[in-house]
N, C-alpha and C positions, 0 to 999 in steps of 0.2 A: 241572777248571778250568785245568790246564798245559795240556792239549791244546789246549782252546780256543786260548788265546793264541798257543802254536805255533803254530796255522793261522792265525792273523791275520798274527804277524810274517810267517810265509814266504808270504805273501799279499803283503805290501805289500813283501818284498823283492823279489818277482817283477814287482810292478809297476814299482819303481824300476829294477829289471835291465833290462827290456824298453824302458823310455822312453829308457836311456841307450844299450841298443843299436841304436833307432831314429833314434839323434841327437839327443836333447831333452834337455836339461838341466835337470829342473826348478828349478834356481836362476835361470836364464836364460830361463823362459819370457816371452813377452810383449816383452823386449828388443829382437830382432832387429827388429821392427815399428817402431820407433821411433827407433834408432840411426841415423845421418846427418847430414847437414846439410838445413836445411829454410831456407825463405824465411819473413821474419816479413812476415804479412797485415797483421794489426792486432794490439796490444798495449795492451790497456783495463784501468786501474785504479782504484778508487773506493777513499776514504777520506775521513774528518771524521765528526763528532760534530752530532747534531739537525739542524738545517736547514743546516748546512755544509758538507754530503758534497759532495766534490768530485769531480769526473770527468774523466777525462783518457785520451783516445785516442789512440796513437801508430800514423800508417798506415806500413806496412814501404814502405823504397825500395829500389832496386836495390842490390844488396851486403849488405843487412841479414841477419844468420842466427841461427838456434839450432843449434849443431853437437852432439847430442848424440852422447859416444861410450860405448864400450863398459866404460870404466873408472871410470866414477861421477861423470863430470864433463860439465857443462855449460857452453858456451863461449858465448857471445854478442856481437853487433854490433847496436846500435841507434844511426845514424847515426854520431856519432864517439865514442859510448860502447862501450867494450869488457869485459866482466865474466866471469868465472867464476862455478859454483856447483856443488856436489856436488848429487846428486840419488840417491834410494833408490827403484827401480819397485818394488811391492809386487803389481802385477797388470797384465795388458795396460789396466785399467781405473783404473788408482790410482800414482800418484808422491808423492813428497815432494820437493819443489824446496828446497833449505835459504834461498833467496836470496828465496822468494817472501813468507813473512811470518813472523814470529819471536814467539812469547811470552816476552820476556826473564824476566817473574818465575820462569817454573818450564822453560824451555827445550824447549817444544814447537813441535815444526814442523807444523803442520794439514796433511792429505791433499788433495793437487789429483784431480782428475779428467781423465780422458783421454777424449777422446769423437771418434770418427771422423766426418769429416762429408763423406766420398768415398773414393775410392780413394787420392790425394794429398796429403787434407787432416787435418789432426786441430786440435782443440779442447783446450787443454790450460788448464783453469779451477780458480780456488779459490772454492767460494760462500762468501757472506757471511760475516762475523768478526763477530762483536757483543763488543765486549771492552769494559773500563770507559773505554778512551780514544777509542772510537767505533766505528764499522762500517769494513769494509776487505774490500776483494774484488782480485780480478785475473782474465783473460783473456787467452790469447794466441791465436791463430789463423794456424795454420804451413802449408805447402804445400812439395810438391816438384817 
């Protein structure tokens, strides 16, 4: 049995070594595709309870941006509002943006999804969240 574990361990070390040798860091996979300054096309939010769910759509203006940095922060500018939020990139298609939504009772940040809409356009969206306080969601379309 020890031989099987040694073979599996050796294979994993070889895979990680090969990946690093090729110039890809497993902890950074997917980052390079979203890192940088993006123009805001639209920022849509929804929230409320029962029939009082409100939808708001902000249409990006020249100069509005999402600047996704490689140090784990996103700097945003929407109209005159500046904001900074930390994030964790989980994969090429999943990200946690700490300012999107927060369950304060147990400190849970829900996972947002990243969807490519073309070579220079992405949609970062938070699916509907059903909570005791109502229904919430957010979607941001960004372009370069």
